[in-house]
N, C-alpha and C positions, 0 to 999 in steps of 0.2 A: 454575169451576175453572180455564181458562186463566191467569186471574192467578194463581192459587197456582201453577199449575206454572212458569209463568214467573217471578215470584220467588223458587221455589227454584233454578232454574237460576241465578238472576243469584247466589242466597249461594252456590252449588255454585262458580261461577269465582271468583268472590272468594274463597272459600277456597283455590280452586287456588292463585290470585296471592300467597297470605300465604304457603302453602308455595313458592314460588317460592324461587332461591338468595338466602344469607342474606349481606347486602353487609359485614356485620362491625359495621355500626353498631349502638348502644344506641338510636338514636332510633325509634321506631315509624311504622311506613310506615303511609302514609294509607288502602290498603285494610283495616288492621287496626283502625283506629278509626273507622271507619264501619259494620262488622261489625254491632256489638251494635244499632246504631240500625236499621241495614237487619232483622236477624232478630227483633228485638223487635215490629217493626211489622208483620212476612211474621207473624209468628205469630199476633200479636193478630187480622188478618185471616183466617186457617184457622180461628182460635175462629169467629169469625162465620161462617165459612163450614158449619162443622158445625152450627150453629144453625141456618141457613137450610136446609141439606138436610136434617135431622130436622123442621123445621118446630113446628109446635104442641106436638109428643111433646115439644120441649125445654123446653117452660113448666114442665113440672113434673117433680118428683123421680119417677124411671124405676127399676123394679126389673130391667129390662132392661140388660144390661151392655155393649152397643155404644153405646145411648143412655148412659147413665151415663157411660162414656168420652167421649164427645162431650162432654156438658156440661161435664166435669171440663176439656177441652181448653180450652174457651171460658172459663169461671171462672178457671183461672190465669193463661192466655194475657192476661187483664187487666192482671196482675201486672208481666208482662216490660216494660213500656213504664216502669217504676215502679222496680222493683231495680235496685239496680247504678247509681244517677243514672236522673233522670228524661232524657224525651226531649230537653227543654231543656238540661238539661246536657250530654249527649252533644251535641248540636250545638254547644255552646260549646266542648269538647274539640276537636271537628272544625274547628271555625275557628280556633281558636288555635294548635292542633298542627301541625293538617295543613296547614291554609292560612297561617298565621304573621299571621294578622289580632291585631291589639291586644285585650286584654282590655277585654270591655266592663262 
């Protein structure tokens, strides 16, 4: 749970950095480049934490709304690292645009 909280705080502060002064440049700032990668991995881990918390009750379909919502977080969070570009694509974008590395 502490890892989830620390990750959320990291996302929060990175979001605040993205909202800071506008430099007028059309170039995407590095903190914006890493946000999707950081958020999707954090959300996937949060889904796993939800399943760990509910234990074996999460292994079967439940009529309990709270359990069902946590199960949905788990399953939908699996897709976060795929849609809008896989993690590998996101890392390439960070390397090329944020760090100025050549295309691989």
